[in-house]
N, C-alpha and C positions, 0 to 999 in steps of 0.2 A: 581578823577572824578569816580563816582560810576555809574555801569551799570543798566538799567532797567531789572528786573528779574520779569518773570511771576509767580506768585503764585496763587494755588486756595484758595477760601474762608477758606477752612479748615486748610490749611496749615497756611496762614496769621494769623487767630485767635490762632494756635497752638503756632506760633512763638510770638505772641503779649504776649500770656499769660506766656511764658518762659521769656521772657523781664521782665516783671513785677515782676515775682518770683525773677529773680536775682538781680534785684534792689532794692528789699525790702528784703524778709527772706534770700537771698543769700549773700548779703552785710552784713546782721545783723551776718549771722554764720561765715564769713570769718573774721569780726572783733573779734568777740568771740575767735575764735581758735587763731587770733595772740596776742590777750590778754591773753590766757592762756598759750601760748608758750613763752611768755615773762616773765611770771612769773616762770619759771624754771632758770632763772639766765642768766648768760653771753651770749649774742646774737651773738657773733663771733663765737661759737662752739655749736651753738643749732639748730641741725637739724630740730627739730619739728618746730622751728620759721622759718626757711628756706623754708620747705614745705610748711606752712600756707601763707607765702608770695607769693610763687610760685603758688599756688592754687588762691589766690586773683588776681593775674595778669593776669592768665588765664579766670578766670571768667569777669573782665574787658575788656579784649580784645574780648570775646563772647558778651559781652552788646553792644560794640561798633559796631560789626559786626552786632548783631540784628538790632540795631538802624539804621545804614546805609541801610541794605536790605529793612526793612519796611520803610522807607522813600522813598525808591526808586521802590517798588513795583507795579506791574499792576497786580491787584488783581481783581478775576472774573470767572467767567465761561470761561473754555478753549474755544479757535477759532474754529470754524467748518470750514467745506469745504475738498477740497484736496488740498490745499495749506500748505506746510508744516511751522509752525510757533512755536514759544516757547508756550507751554501747549499742543502740540498734540503727541498722539503716534505715532510713524511712523515704519512701517516696510520696511527694505530694504533688496535687494539680492546683494551680492557680486558676482566678475567674477568667483567664484568657484562654484556659486549656493547655498552659505551657506546664510541662512535667519536670519535676526535679527531684534528683536522688542524692542522699547525703547521709553521712554519720552524725547521730547525735551524740556528740561526745568530746573530748580532747584533741587539740591540734597534735598532741604528743601520740597519738594512735591513727595518725595520718595514713591513707591507702592511696596510693598512685591513681590518679583520675578521678578521686572522689573529693568533693567540698567537705567540711566540716561545720557543723553547726554545734555552739557551745548550748549545753543544756541552761545555761544562764542568759544567753541573749533573747531578746525579746520573739524571736519565732520560736527558739528552744522552750523557753516558758510556755509560750501556747501550746505548745506540742506535747509536752512531758505528761504524761496520764491520759492522753487519748487513746481512742482506739480506730482501727481502719475503718473508715466510713466516716468518721467525725469531721466537721467543718470548724476552723477556728479563725478568729480574727485577730491580728496582733498589731499594734502601734510600733512602727520603726521610724528613723530619722527622715526618711524619705515619704513616710505617709502610713496610711491604715492598709492592712493588706488581709486580704481572705484565701485559705488553702484548705482543700481537703485532703486528709491522709487516704492513700490510696494502697499504700503497702507498710510493714514494718517488719522486720527480719533481724536475727542477730547478725553481728560483724563477725565474717569468717576471717580468723586469720591463720 
């Protein structure tokens, strides 16, 4: 079962265009590469053919990923207010006083110079639903951590 992911309209449009390109020109390029490699003879010892088939497989996997993501996306403006939700830029301070600002969302909504924290990650799960001023503890592979939310604002795209 797929998870709902928040996407800005710009990210949704970009991913939809990528999907269209892969399903049309991408598939045509992959077929042409496979046919060209086939023409070189014995397929059992044809590295070019193996590479073309591998590239085709990766492209088909990306197509499935995009189709699933777009079918389950919540698209639109980022949420507002001071309660942390997917699609918001959040600033936290840890026990050592280190401040970190990141987008709670999808890597597909990446912003230059800003980290992404998935809403399904341990930190994301701990933060979603909290408000500015709340302190949360979360378990990650490297141990247990404590952070305080100091700011939550919509992503400006």
